[in-house]
C-alpha positions in Angstrom: 64.7 -35.2 -32.6 66.3 -32.7 -30.3 65.2 -29.9 -32.6 61.6 -31.2 -32.4 61.6 -31.2 -28.6 63.0 -27.7 -28.5 60.4 -26.4 -30.9 57.6 -28.1 -29.0 58.7 -26.7 -25.7 59.1 -23.2 -27.2 55.5 -23.4 -28.6 54.1 -24.6 -25.3 55.9 -21.8 -23.4 54.7 -19.2 -25.9 51.1 -20.4 -25.6 51.5 -20.6 -21.8 52.7 -17.0 -21.7 49.9 -15.8 -23.9 47.3 -17.6 -21.6 49.0 -16.1 -18.5 48.9 -12.6 -19.9 45.2 -12.9 -20.8 44.1 -14.4 -17.5 46.3 -12.6 -15.1 46.0 -9.0 -16.1 42.3 -8.7 -16.8 40.7 -5.7 -15.1 38.2 -6.8 -12.4 34.6 -6.6 -13.5 32.3 -4.8 -11.1 28.7 -5.9 -11.2 26.4 -3.0 -10.6 23.0 -3.9 -9.1 20.3 -1.7 -10.5 18.1 -0.4 -7.8 14.5 -0.1 -9.0 12.9 2.6 -6.9 9.7 1.4 -5.2 6.8 3.7 -6.1 3.9 1.7 -4.7 5.3 0.9 -1.3 2.1 1.5 0.7 0.4 -1.5 2.2 0.5 -4.1 4.9 3.6 -6.3 5.2 3.3 -9.5 7.4 5.6 -12.2 8.6 6.9 -14.0 11.7 10.4 -12.6 12.7 12.8 -14.7 14.8 12.9 -14.2 18.5 15.3 -15.4 21.2 12.5 -15.5 23.7 10.1 -17.7 21.8 9.1 -19.3 18.6 8.7 -16.0 16.8 7.3 -12.5 16.7 4.2 -12.1 14.6 4.9 -8.8 12.8 2.7 -6.5 10.7 4.2 -3.3 9.2 1.7 -0.9 7.7 3.2 1.8 5.5 1.1 4.7 4.3 1.7 7.1 1.5 1.8 10.1 4.0 5.0 8.6 5.5 3.3 7.2 8.6 3.6 3.7 9.8 2.1 1.2 12.3 4.2 -1.7 13.5 2.3 -4.4 15.4 4.3 -7.2 17.1 3.4 -10.0 19.4 4.9 -13.4 20.4 3.4 -16.4 18.8 3.8 -18.7 21.8 3.7 -16.4 24.8 0.5 -15.0 26.2 1.7 -11.5 26.6 0.4 -8.2 25.4 1.7 -7.3 22.0 3.4 -4.0 21.1 2.0 -1.5 18.7 4.0 1.5 17.5 3.0 4.4 15.3 5.0 7.2 13.9 6.7 8.6 10.8 9.2 6.9 8.6 11.6 8.0 5.8 12.1 6.2 2.5 15.4 6.5 0.7 16.9 4.1 -1.9 14.1 1.6 -1.0 15.1 1.6 2.7 12.5 2.5 5.2 14.0 4.1 8.3 11.9 4.1 11.5 13.3 6.4 14.2 12.3 5.8 17.8 12.1 8.5 20.4 15.0 6.7 22.2 17.3 7.4 19.3 17.3 3.8 18.1 16.5 3.1 14.4 15.0 0.2 12.6 15.5 -0.5 8.9 13.5 -2.4 6.2 14.5 -2.9 2.6 11.5 -2.8 0.2 11.9 -5.1 -2.7 9.4 -6.9 -5.0 6.4 -6.8 -2.6 8.6 -7.7 0.4 10.1 -5.8 3.3 13.4 -7.3 4.5 14.4 -6.5 8.1 17.9 -5.1 8.1 20.5 -4.9 10.9 21.7 -1.6 12.4 24.3 -1.2 9.6 21.5 -1.6 7.0 22.8 -5.0 6.0 20.5 -7.9 5.1 20.7 -11.2 7.1 22.5 -13.6 4.8 22.4 -17.4 4.7 19.7 -20.0 5.3 17.9 -17.9 7.9 17.5 -14.8 5.7 14.0 -15.9 4.7 12.9 -15.5 8.3 13.6 -11.8 8.3 11.2 -11.0 5.5 7.7 -9.5 5.7 5.5 -10.2 2.7 3.1 -7.5 1.3 -0.6 -8.6 1.7 
């Protein structure tokens, strides 16, 4: 009986060591996200972006093939004059960069007929509110 217990424990330890070696020392797998370069980016992108001053900002971003843009913004619940900006943009790795004369920049990520508003570090808004930072191509 004692021999049976020793053999059983030895087999369990050997199996446990094998499992430990297989699971513990696996190289981490890096998932690469393939970036599909947007070729047909030109068009009108529309949405209502969040605002701290009101219900939202009705936003239309018009991108043209000659690297010019028009950005129209107005509040949905405040009777104020909207803002319209025009200028040139750059497109690199599906990120549209709009540079203002003040030195500030604004970024949008183009993806599957959508333009996602990015923060100043070119990061997407994550979480349940991320859908509110997206303009849809019309």
